[in-house]
N, C-alpha and C positions, 0 to 999 in steps of 0.2 A: 571490545565494545560492540554492542548489538545496534543494528540500523534497521528500522522498519521500512518495508517496501510497500508502496501504495498499490492498490488493485489495478490501476491503469497501467502500471509498469508490468505487472504480472500478465495482463491481457496481451501486451504487445511484445514481450521479450522472447516468446517462443515462435513468433511468426517470421519466417525467413524473408518474406517479402516486405515486411514493415520497415520503413526508413528509420524508425526510432530504435530498432533492434540493436544496431552497433553502438550507438551512444549509451543505451541501457547496459549492454555487456561491459562497456568501458567503465561505467560507474561501479558496477558490481565487482569488477576485477580490481579497481582502485580500493574499494572497501576491503576486499580480501587481502590485498597486498599490504595493507596497514594493520592487519590483525583483526579487522572487523568481521562481523558475521551478519549477513543479510537475514532478516526475520520477516515472518508473516504472522497474522493473527486470525482468529476465527472469522472476524468480520470480513477480512480480505477474501477468505475462501468462499464465504457465503455470497459476497458480491460477484466474485469471479464465476461461480456456478450459475448465478442468475443471468449474467450476460451470455455466458457460453451456451446455455441451454434455451435461452429465449429465442423465439422464431426470428428469422432474418427480416421478416416484414415488420417486426417490432424493435428494430435496431439491435438485434442479438446476433449470435453466431450460428444458431440452429443446430447445435450438436446434440446428439443423443446422450442421455445421462450415463448409460453403461460405458460408452466409448469415452466420454469426457472424464469419467472417473479414472480410467487408465492413464489418460493424458495428465490429469491433475496429480496423480500419484507420482509420475515421473518428474513433473515440475517441482513438486515439494521436496524432493530429495536434496535440492540445492539450498534449502532454507531451514532455519530453525523456526519452530512453531511456538509462539508465545501464548500462553494461556491467559485468559481474562483474570486479573487479580481481584481480590475481594473489594478493594477500594475503588474499583473502576466507576461505579455509579456515582459515588460522592465526588470524585475528581471530575467526571463528565458534567455533573450538575453545576459545580463551581465554574468550570470553563464556559458553559452555556450562559450562566448568569453574568460573569465578568465580561464576556465578549458579545453579549446580547445576540446570541445565536438563535436563528429562526429557520423554520421549514427544513428543507433538505440539507442545510448546513449542519444539522445535528449529527449526521453520519461522519463528516470530517472531524467534528469536535470529539466524537467518540474515539476516532483513531488517535488524536492528540492526547486524549485522556489516558488511553492505554499506554501510550509512550511514556507519559509523565509518571504514571503509577508504576511502571516497570523500570524507570530510570534511563530511558532512551531519550536522546536529544536530536537525532538525525532521522530525516524521512526522505526516501527516494521517491519522487513524484514527477509526473508529466503535467500536473495541474497545479503549479505553484500558487496561482491566484486563490485557490480554495483554502490555502493554508497560511498565507502571508500574515494574516491578522494575529496568529499565535506566535508571539515573540519568544516563547519558551523553547521553540524548536528551530533547528537549522534545516533548510531545504537543500537537497542535492537533486538538481534537475539535469537529467541526461541531455547532452547537447549544449548546455549553457556553460560558458567558461567559468563563471563565478556563481556561487550560491550564497544565500543568506544563512 
């Protein structure tokens, strides 16, 4: 079973000083111990790149692209990369219409659309509020005892 990992989890899981790191590792280990495989998609990688290379003054991490590419390559070794399926746009449009998605919420809807189009039902995220409306998926929230 493949489980999609949200960008916010990727951003924090490699930081030794981040308090979310250990709960994130525990969730990823639990997924692996039950035969699951943590996955990422192109959107995750694009979002991760944007935050990592954005200046510190703009709420980014200020990393240089060449250096971050090396870091990203090491990070991605632990994840399957899921390609965008052909039906992604149609699935996304259906979700946006059904859930009345507006503004920045479109990016979360695209993550869910990819999951549904690829047959995935679980998402590891540190921002459950962004995804609770989508009843088709189950949220795995590092640090929370129970998830939906």
